[in-house]
C-alpha positions in Angstrom: 0.0 0.0 0.0 2.8 2.4 0.8 4.3 1.7 -2.6 1.1 2.6 -4.3 1.0 6.0 -2.5 4.6 6.6 -3.5 3.8 6.1 -7.2 1.1 8.9 -7.2 3.6 11.4 -5.9 5.7 13.4 -8.4 9.3 14.3 -8.0 10.3 18.0 -7.6 11.9 17.8 -11.1 8.7 16.6 -12.6 6.8 19.3 -10.7 9.0 21.9 -12.3 8.5 20.5 -15.8 4.7 20.6 -15.3 4.9 24.1 -14.1 7.1 25.3 -16.9 4.7 23.7 -19.3 1.8 25.6 -17.8 3.7 28.8 -18.0 4.5 28.3 -21.7 1.0 27.3 -22.5 -0.5 30.3 -20.6 1.9 32.7 -22.4 1.2 31.2 -25.8 -2.6 31.6 -25.3 -2.1 35.1 -24.0 -0.3 35.9 -27.3 -3.2 34.2 -29.2 -0.7 31.7 -30.8 -1.4 28.2 -31.8 1.1 25.5 -30.9 2.0 25.3 -34.6 2.8 29.1 -34.7 4.8 29.0 -31.5 6.7 25.9 -32.5 7.6 27.5 -35.8 8.8 30.6 -34.1 10.9 28.6 -31.6 12.2 26.2 -34.3 10.8 23.0 -32.7 8.2 20.5 -33.9 4.7 21.0 -32.7 4.5 17.7 -31.0 7.7 18.6 -29.1 6.0 21.8 -28.0 3.0 19.8 -26.9 5.2 17.5 -24.8 6.8 20.6 -23.2 3.4 22.1 -22.4 2.3 18.8 -20.8 5.5 18.5 -18.7 6.6 15.5 -20.6 10.0 16.8 -21.9 13.1 17.8 -20.0 14.2 20.6 -22.3 17.6 22.1 -22.8 18.6 25.6 -22.0 18.9 26.2 -25.8 15.3 25.2 -26.4 14.2 27.3 -23.3 16.0 30.3 -24.7 14.3 29.8 -28.2 10.9 29.5 -26.5 11.5 32.6 -24.4 12.4 34.6 -27.5 9.4 33.2 -29.3 7.1 34.2 -26.4 8.8 37.6 -26.1 9.9 37.1 -22.5 13.2 36.7 -20.8 14.4 33.3 -19.7 14.6 34.7 -16.1 10.9 35.7 -16.3 9.9 32.1 -17.4 11.8 30.8 -14.4 10.1 33.2 -12.0 6.7 32.3 -13.3 7.5 28.7 -13.1 8.7 29.0 -9.5 5.5 30.9 -8.6 3.5 28.1 -10.3 5.1 25.6 -8.1 4.5 27.6 -5.0 0.8 28.1 -5.8 0.2 24.4 -6.6 -0.9 22.1 -3.7 2.0 19.9 -2.7 2.1 16.5 -4.4 -0.3 17.3 -7.1 0.8 17.6 -10.7 -2.2 19.4 -12.2 
């Protein structure tokens, strides 16, 4: 039973990826961009962007920089928004 409870918890790293994905998605929607449009601007495939928004990809700093540029924000702002997203989320819950 304890093992089942452990499997529903997410790691701090995964929580950061989920939060970053939420931040990217919210900014994309605020700019009224489709995934296809943002992916094109950032030079990534649309399915890769979808994975990022779902927290399923551990992206490189290079991709993060290209996303920030495409979203017209600084990388540091993406980090701050991601950290805030983690703080605001109830502990142990991914979404």
